[in-house]
C-alpha positions in Angstrom: 38.5 -3.4 11.5 39.9 -6.7 12.9 37.3 -6.9 15.8 34.5 -6.7 13.2 35.3 -10.3 12.2 35.7 -11.6 15.7 33.7 -9.9 18.4 30.0 -10.8 19.2 29.2 -7.1 19.3 28.8 -7.3 15.5 25.7 -8.6 13.8 27.5 -11.1 11.6 29.2 -12.9 14.5 25.9 -13.1 16.5 24.0 -14.4 13.5 26.7 -16.9 12.4 27.1 -18.4 15.8 23.3 -18.6 16.4 22.6 -20.3 13.0 25.6 -22.7 13.1 25.2 -23.7 16.7 28.9 -23.0 17.5 29.2 -21.4 21.0 30.5 -17.8 20.9 33.2 -18.7 23.5 34.5 -21.5 21.2 34.5 -19.2 18.2 36.4 -16.5 20.1 39.0 -18.9 21.4 39.5 -20.4 17.9 39.9 -16.9 16.4 42.9 -15.9 18.6 45.5 -17.2 16.1 43.8 -15.6 13.0 43.7 -12.2 14.9 47.4 -12.5 15.7 48.0 -13.4 12.0 46.0 -10.3 10.8 48.0 -8.0 13.1 51.3 -9.6 12.0 50.4 -9.3 8.3 49.5 -5.6 8.7 52.8 -5.0 10.4 54.9 -7.0 8.0 53.4 -5.5 4.8 53.0 -1.9 5.8 53.3 -0.8 9.5 57.0 -1.6 9.7 57.7 0.7 6.7 56.3 3.8 8.5 59.1 6.1 9.6 59.6 6.0 13.4 60.7 9.6 13.4 58.6 12.4 12.0 60.9 14.6 9.9 58.2 17.1 8.9 58.7 20.7 10.0 56.9 21.5 13.3 54.6 24.5 13.6 55.7 25.0 17.2 57.7 23.6 20.1 57.2 19.9 20.7 56.7 18.5 24.2 58.0 15.0 24.9 55.6 13.1 27.3 56.5 10.1 29.5 54.9 6.7 28.8 52.7 7.2 31.8 51.4 10.5 30.5 50.9 9.0 27.0 48.9 6.1 28.5 46.8 8.6 30.5 46.1 10.6 27.4 45.2 7.4 25.5 42.7 6.4 28.2 41.2 9.9 28.3 40.7 9.7 24.5 39.2 6.2 24.5 36.7 6.4 27.3 34.0 7.5 25.0 34.4 4.4 22.8 34.6 2.2 25.8 31.4 3.5 27.4 29.5 3.4 24.1 30.4 -0.3 23.7 29.4 -1.1 27.3 26.0 0.6 26.9 25.3 -1.2 23.6 26.3 -4.7 25.0 25.1 -4.5 28.6 21.9 -2.6 28.1 21.0 -3.5 24.5 20.7 0.2 23.6 20.7 1.1 19.9 24.0 2.4 18.7 22.8 5.9 17.8 21.3 6.4 21.2 24.4 5.2 23.1 26.7 7.3 21.0 24.5 10.4 21.3 24.4 10.0 25.1 28.2 9.6 25.3 28.7 12.7 23.1 26.5 14.8 25.5 28.5 13.6 28.5 31.8 14.2 26.7 30.8 17.9 26.0 30.8 18.5 29.8 33.7 16.2 30.8 36.1 17.5 28.2 34.8 21.1 28.5 34.1 21.8 24.9 33.3 25.4 24.1 30.3 26.4 22.0 32.6 27.6 19.2 34.4 24.2 19.2 31.2 22.3 19.1 30.0 24.4 16.1 33.2 23.7 14.2 33.0 20.0 14.9 29.3 19.7 13.8 30.0 21.6 10.6 33.1 19.5 9.7 31.2 16.2 10.6 28.6 16.8 7.9 31.0 16.2 4.9 28.7 16.1 1.9 31.0 14.0 -0.3 31.2 11.3 2.4 27.4 11.4 3.0 26.7 11.2 -0.8 29.3 8.4 -1.2 27.7 6.4 1.7 24.3 6.8 0.1 25.5 5.6 -3.3 27.2 2.6 -1.7 24.0 1.4 -0.1 22.1 1.9 -3.3 24.7 -0.1 -5.2 24.5 -2.9 -2.7 20.7 -3.1 -2.9 20.8 -3.0 -6.7 23.1 -6.1 -6.7 20.9 -7.9 -4.2 17.6 -7.0 -6.0 19.1 -8.3 -9.3 19.3 -11.8 -7.7 23.0 -12.1 -8.0 23.3 -13.4 -4.4 20.9 -16.3 -5.1 22.8 -17.4 -8.2 26.2 -17.8 -6.4 25.6 -21.2 -4.8 24.7 -22.8 -8.1 27.9 -21.5 -9.8 30.3 -22.4 -7.0 28.9 -25.9 -6.5 30.1 -26.8 -10.0 33.7 -26.0 -9.3 36.1 -29.1 -9.1 37.4 -28.1 -5.6 36.7 -29.4 -2.0 33.4 -28.5 -0.4 35.0 -26.4 2.3 36.8 -24.3 -0.3 33.6 -24.0 -2.3 31.8 -22.6 0.8 34.7 -20.3 1.6 34.6 -18.8 -1.9 30.8 -18.5 -1.7 31.1 -16.4 1.5 34.0 -14.4 -0.1 32.2 -13.4 -3.3 28.8 -13.2 -1.5 30.3 -10.6 0.8 31.8 -8.8 -2.2 28.3 -8.6 -3.8 26.1 -7.8 -0.8 27.4 -7.6 2.7 28.8 -9.9 5.4 25.6 -9.7 7.4 23.4 -10.7 4.4 25.7 -13.5 3.5 25.8 -14.8 7.1 22.0 -14.9 7.2 21.6 -16.5 3.8 24.5 -19.0 3.6 25.4 -20.2 7.2 22.5 -22.7 7.4 23.4 -23.9 3.8 27.1 -24.3 4.7 26.5 -26.3 7.8 24.0 -28.6 6.1 26.5 -29.3 3.3 29.5 -29.8 5.7 28.9 -30.0 9.4 32.3 -28.6 10.3 31.7 -27.0 13.7 34.0 -24.2 14.9 36.8 -24.7 12.3 34.4 -24.3 9.4 32.8 -21.2 10.9 36.2 -19.6 11.4 37.1 -20.3 7.8 33.8 -18.8 6.5 34.0 -15.8 8.7 37.6 -15.2 7.8 36.9 -15.3 4.1 33.9 -13.0 4.6 36.0 -10.6 6.6 38.7 -10.5 3.9 36.2 -9.8 1.2 34.6 -7.0 3.3 38.0 -5.2 3.2 38.1 -5.2 -0.6 34.5 -4.6 -1.8 33.0 -1.3 -2.9 29.8 -2.3 -1.1 31.7 -1.7 2.2 30.8 1.8 3.2 34.0 2.3 5.3 36.1 2.1 2.2 34.2 4.9 0.6 34.7 7.0 3.8 38.4 6.4 4.2 39.2 7.0 0.5 37.4 10.3 0.6 39.1 11.2 3.9 42.6 10.4 2.8 42.1 11.7 -0.8 43.0 8.4 -2.6 41.2 6.3 -5.1 39.5 3.0 -4.2 41.7 1.3 -6.7 44.9 2.5 -5.0 43.5 1.3 -1.7 42.6 -2.1 -3.0 46.1 -2.6 -4.5 47.5 -2.2 -1.0 44.8 -4.4 0.7 44.8 -7.2 -1.8 48.1 -8.9 -0.9 47.3 -8.8 2.8 43.9 -10.3 2.5 44.8 -13.0 -0.1 47.7 -14.0 2.2 45.3 -14.2 5.1 42.9 -16.4 3.2 45.7 -18.8 2.2 46.8 -19.1 5.8 43.2 -19.5 6.9 42.8 -22.6 4.7 45.9 -24.1 6.3 44.6 -23.2 9.8 41.2 -24.9 9.0 43.0 -28.1 7.8 45.1 -28.1 10.9 42.1 -27.7 13.2 40.5 -30.6 11.3 43.4 -32.9 12.3 42.9 -32.2 16.0 
């Protein structure tokens, strides 16, 4: 999910850079340290704790591949994602069309058999995941229709904290209520009218919005992964909360540091 808060292939970044007047190249360059921080936090909190050796009983003989063979298999597995992104960016093709085309080509390139395709199609339509996604979108629209998003600026403006922190919290809780794209469209012009902060301010706001998107029930991906891994949303948020809150604290320091220079 880290690229979602950084790359201009996502609607939020395109909208935010357009409305704020911050060049995409400047934003991308400024986001390099936060991206490194996110990766480091993920490693420090959880990835380093994953066993490096799989002690589970094997169902058959294991084959040890060389690094070259592993890289070859990785490239073979990722070409579908790469070409889908290229088609979307270079030719401005809708995502569903680009992905559908890549799937058709992949059937022939990877030599999928009809029986395999049938099994994949059946397993792809997981009714619990579809229903969960549907409910998440309804929940998000209910919150927006209730007017909660419009009430947030008034409440946060009364807090006895610096303006930049007020705006950061506005983006955080706005994303929790609605979505990052909705918040970017609604609040970026307001933020840069209140505090013309350029690239550092945009990084702060996008960072807080990204952190909130990883902890809100309105983020459809969380509903999907909790269903897939068979865990509760609460259990997932307990693990995510320390990482995202630490990230937000570091972001504030990074914003103040950029302000010095």
